[in-house]
C-alpha angles and dihedrals in degrees: 000000000000090000089067089072098057117109095012127128121254092258092049091049091054093047091051091044088057089055096049102030105030096156092057091059102036095093112117121236089248126047118248093251096182092055091045095047092052094046115117097190104093089173086082093060125090125186107194139167129204111218136169148130114299116285095015093122105262097142092039089054092047090050090055091048090053091048097048091047088050092242089128127026101214135035116237126186129244100247093051096235089155090056093252109071130196116322094236094052100073100156117092088225090058092052092046096048096036092230136105112250102172129027116256128203133209140167126223142154132241125180095337095316127113114227126194108197128193116194109204134197120260099206113100091227089070096044093128087069089059092042097055093040094054089044091067101031127098096209142002145207113228108205118204125185110244091217104038096036124192110004134180096273091044086063091046093051091047089052090050091050090051091047091060097033093243116171113223146188120212123230114194102207136189098042086156090067123103111268093015109164116169092181091060091045095051090050088052089052089054096046106031098035095033093229128151087231122164135176119255089178138033125203128258099217129335137233110001091356097055105129107155146310139275114235103223095197097053093028095226136120121247120206122188109215138178122054094287098035090249095141118069109199116197118208141156116286112269111258094243090058101043094092093044092049092053091047093053093044088059089047087054091053091046091053091049087049088063086067105028127051094206091054090046091054092048090050092050091047090047089237113146113223120228122264090253092052092049094048092046091051093047091052094047096050096037089058091047088049093238094114137034121200114214121217126179145194144114113277095190089056091044096245129137100002099111096052089048088052088050087054091053089056096042102042112021119084130257118223091268092057095064137056116239111203132204140145134260114221122211105229094213103041101023089230115154128212131179118270132189113214119233109226097171100061106080091192095054118118111281118257120174133165124220098216101164136022132202134176113236140170091273095046131268114001110211118198111214135195108201110217099174142011131005121298116207140173103276095027114143116234137174133179113269116256133052104018091205094057099047122067120221121236137187122242105242101171128029122182145180114223128234101176104283093351123090126206118199117235131179100220146352133200137220114297094033130116115219140142138245122209128218100014118133112219144118129262110268096034116145114215126201135174090244096257093101137026100225131142136188116247112264118257125231114270116195116223121246116259103185133052135193129187119224127187119195116229096234143003094265091056089046089062091048090048092056091051093047095048091050090053094046091050090052090053099042121036091192091060108082126176127197126184137218106213093196099052100028087233120148119206113212115204121195149140099278149331094286092048092056094040090057092051092048088051091048090051088059099040100040101033105019091237116158114197140179104239127204123213113273118269134202119253103233122196134200126224134191123237106183140063116237136175122220137199110177133169121202109196127165130165122184105152124295117021111005132194124262130169133144122191128189124185144087143279121214140163118266116245116278111273095023113153093212125091095200134014126185121195134179126213100167111159103176135038097270094119123024114236094245090069097050094085091053091055090053091048091051093055092045094051094046088052094058091084120035126208098239105057104346093259122139116272114241135179087050128152122174124188125196113211106164146331144153138261140193122232093227109021102042120098141149089271092051093056094042089054090045091055091048091050092049090052094048093047092058102039095108091052094052096078095232121200133180118241129192135199117268120201135211103233131196121188121183125195142151113283095254092061098050096105092047093050092048087052092054090050095048089050086060094053094257121154113222111227106172143349120211109202121199123175096281109354123066125198116207116199121196145137129236145153116289090223089069097047101068109118093006093135089070092054091046093052092049090050094049103034089251094306100106128094132187141186133185141187135192114272108171144301119276135181116278118232113272094245089054091047091054091049092050092048092050093048091049092050089053089054090050092049089051093045090239098132 
């Protein structure tokens, strides 16, 4: 039967496929939302993300998934050469640049299961899109390029998955590329990512000869035939791969034995488990994050995607297989205690998290993950917190997302990912129906490392700029804007040059705002190095009620490696300061630390402890104690041993072998420290770290040194001390700004 497809056009293959495989193509373009919303079997739902280093094939893979699940009828490529572009890249900027800038969501079906998919960017500048997607997902697909292997953003994505306890499968992509080697890549995953990863497939041919994969569990060969790889032909394993397939099947059992005693005994007794036993063990330990199955293929050549999608269904968790944690807030005391959301009780109080915002034709589009209860059209919601402060609203429009398209639905249950339209809120808001005061734990938000000043060309554009910046900050918590009222200048802060370039371009395209743009600058910080004690009295009398507040305590550096910028603690034994003023003291220290004395950067690594003080029955107030804390901080700045720190990046530069020395020279010229060089036959990958301040415009130097054949990527690593000569320059420049009243 399969032979009847050979030599036919794409359209003919699909027509014949409909004849021979009607069930595979019977899915409607739109999901039966009523049937889905009323379903009680959450075990048939998968919420997954596809994440990887830039240019590893995430969007290409998602496009194939949508095609094979009949969600789209034609395959389009990422860079939009056919004038259409990939379905999940809906922004014109994405199609022009050939990269994913914002995460995109869709819903599809595969073998009786419902699958919500979020396609995320690969560029480090848009890492918050990956962060908030993984935060709400139950499982993920980690894509790794079969030629380039583990790259900087692969490590970042793996770290993000570990941060949120997200189980994953690995898909080694691009086996059609020159120097593709999935065996090397999976070993890298084990060593560099520290994963108990093991192959469940091996390739049939590589590079131009890549034709399919061997399923190690079923011990059969899979070939993907027809122009779009629609037809999966099963056949005996090629003779030259039989021994390799048996070797790696035993390696699979050995890796499972590291988690499971029964598998370990079977491995030691050389007794091969059944297919069902192997699959059950893989699912169990993938969900518990003790094992990672590794699939492979070439998405662009339509090979390997369907078995990987089978693996998503078989091995990644449903919403009922994972614990979703939050906190319950006592309305009277504000005390918080841990809470586990109940996703199985459809009548439970509604809890939903707004994890991403977009502006659409119908107003603000709010992406929601429902953690508890059933959300319907007409449901009443309000932001979690003080019930008196937050107004309730009714849900008037509920949608399922398919990239830029919206499909109306009537209701959705816990575990699902949907969108509301027309609700004004900020990213990270928890909504409830008012019956409970619960909130979802906050996700990690990386701090901006680059800034760029923009000045609108006239007053009308200045008003538009303010509106646009407010909207962008609601959408993206890593995009922060500050204003200079005297100059009209806005300072855009973000994760990198590309991040800010995209927002400047969006200002022009979406709002028609033309701006004068300054070169990007590094966001320096200041940190303290010494321990000091303080005893400070703030006293002011000007007729009527005065101000009085005395604070006693100490300031000290936070422990090395602390994730916090600022910590405030109280250890007040007596009655020197009433408890209601403690918070104001902490706020005073925090606000004073927003701008350091050396270069105006925020002060990090700061811990303040309040031990004692004094108050006045009439003249003490919150403001008095806030000003007392600020005064105590200012009075001790010189004793704190302040230093300026700057962001350092992990950098990877790849180039043909003959240019290695030249590229290393360009990196050393920019104060980078070479850490490792991976040498393949023709392409060398140079890994190093260096200050972000030296990397602006590096792509031009790299192209000159490699005749245009070099590429590089970088991601934030940490902040390190600047050289003393640079610190003196920054201090002098900041003093000039202060003298000119520019700060």
